[in-house]
N, C-alpha and C positions, 0 to 999 in steps of 0.2 A: 343183574340189577333188580332190585325189589320195586315193584310198582305199588303205589299208594293210591287209594281211592275212597270215596264215600258213596254210600247207597242208602236209599230210603224207599218206602212204599209210596204209591201215588196218593194215598190218603194223607200220609204225613206231609208230603210235598204240598198238597192243597191247603192243609192247616198252616204250614209255614208261610206259604204265599199270602194267605189271608191275614196273617199278622204282619209280615215284613213289607208287603207292597201296599203302602198307604196311599190314599186318595190325594193327600196334600203334597206328595212327592218327597216327604221327609224320610231320611234314613231311619231305620229302626233295627232292633236286635232282639234276640232271645237266645236262651240256652237250650240245648237238647241233650238227651242221654244217648249213649251209643254202646254197642257191644263190638269188641274187636273180632275180626275174622281174618285168619291168616292162612295162606297157602304157601306152596313152594317158592313162588316168585311174586307174590302180592300180599299186601296188607290192606284190609278194607275196614273202615269204621261204618258199621251198620247202625244208622240212626234209629232209635227205638221209640222215642217220645219227645215232645216239646215240654219244657218247663217255662211256661209263659210268665213274664214279670208281673208282680203285683204293684199296686199303687206305691209310688215312692222308690221303687227299686231301679228305675231307669230315669234318665234325663235326656230329652230331645232338644238339641240346640244346633241345628244344621247337621251336626254329627250326632251320634248317639253314645251315651255312656251308661254305666251300670254301677250299682253299689256292691260293696263286699258282702252285704247281707244277702243279696240275690245269689251270688256265687256260692256262699255257704249253704243256702237252702237247696240249690240245685245239686251241689256236690254231696250233701247229706242224703238226698233222695237217690242219687246215682249209686253211692257207696252201699246203701242198704240193699240194692239190687245187684251189686257186683258189676256195675257199669261205670263208664267214664262220662265226662261232659264235654260238649262241643259248643263253641260260640258261633252263632249264625247272625249275619247282619247284611242289610241290603244297601245297595248303591243304585237308587232308582234311575238315575240318569246314565248309568254305565251300560255298556254293550258287551255281552259275552263275559268270559272268565276274566277276573281281575286279580292280579297278584296282591299280596298283603303289603301294606305300607309299614314303615318303621313304627308308627304309633300302634298299628294293629298287632305287630309282633311283640312289642313291649307289653301291651295289654294282655295278650294271651300268655306270655311268660309269667306275668304277675298273678293271674288267676290260676294258672297251672300249679303254682306253688301252694296256693290255698287248697285246691282240689286234692293234691297229693297227700296232704295232711289228713284228709277225711277218710282215707282208706281204712 
């Protein structure tokens, strides 16, 4: 069985928390770049940087959503560096690890198709 994981530096974690954990309790999101790292029995996405949204690239409305323009910008930046992109989003009232909802899965599948065309 292959184990899948994600890793990041403490500095990147602090930057992500600074963006994702809002004072108003609203969910938020951002994209990140990552480098794949594989071993005999594991695959790890090593997050390398955040691609923070610019004005108009996200919408906060109890949930959080993002524009295709944001995905294209992040995917272009990642492709130029030979990296992939990952979606990060917060559930401020949640406790511990939370599985992905069907909406989360559909969203990731749609932006994955865009990102793959940027390679």
